[in-house]
N, C-alpha and C positions, 0 to 999 in steps of 0.2 A: 252494624254488628261489630262488637268489640272482639278482637282476636288476641289471644295470648301468644306472644312470639318468643319469649325467653323467660326461663325460670332458673333461679339459683336456689338449690335446696340443701338443707342440712339433714342428712339421713343417717340413721344407725341401722346396721344390718349384721347378721351373723357372718362368720367367715365363708360359709358356703351358701349361695353361689359366690364365686370369685368376682372381682370387679368387672372383668370382661363379660362374663355371662350376665351379670346384673345390667350392665350398660346395653348389651344387645337386646335384652328383654324390654327395657324401657324404649329403645329405638323403634320397636315394633308398634308403638302406639300411633305412629303417623308416617305417611309416605315420604315426607321430607324432614323427618325428625332426626336431629343430631344430638348426641349425648357425649358429655365429657365428665368422667368420674375421677376425682382426686381423693386418695385415701389420706385422711388427715391424722388419724390415730388408730392404733390397733391395741386391743387388750386381749385377755385370755379367751373370750368368747365372741367378741364383736369388733366391728370396724366402724369408725365415724367417717363419713364421706361428705364431700361437697359434690353435688350433682348439678351440672349445668345442662339444661335441655333447651334446644332452640328448634324452631319450626314456624310455619306460617299460621297454623291454627292448632295449637296444642290443646288437648282435652285434659284439663287438670284432674277431673274425676277419674278418668281412665288411668292417668299417670299415678295418682295416689293409690288406686286399686292394685296396679301392677307392683308398686313398691311393697305393698302389704302381702301380695301373693308370693313374693320372694323372700319373705321373712323380715322385711325392712320396716322401719318406723320413721315417719316424717317428723322431725323435731321442729323445723321452722322453714318458712319461706323467706329467704334472705334478700332476694332481688327479683323484680318483676318488670317485664317490658310488654306492653300491650299496644295495639294499634286499632284505629277505627276503620274497619274494612269497608264502610259505606262511603268513605271520602272519595270524591271524584266520580261516584256513580250518579247517573241521572235518575 
């Protein structure tokens, strides 16, 4: 089984929720999920963010859905790290 371990995303979102609330909402997608949000640009109505999400089995569909629920739009997937979870299993 292929596991998604790290994603670097380019996200556009409105000013509300703030970066902390947005990161906390994303972190709820997994028990070991870690989220780092960097605000890259701010304009009158929106913020451009770099969102780095790490964990052992990230659910991309749930992550994408959560971004949308909080008014965000995924512009691009800029970096991906995956692993083969079946390695070493008998």
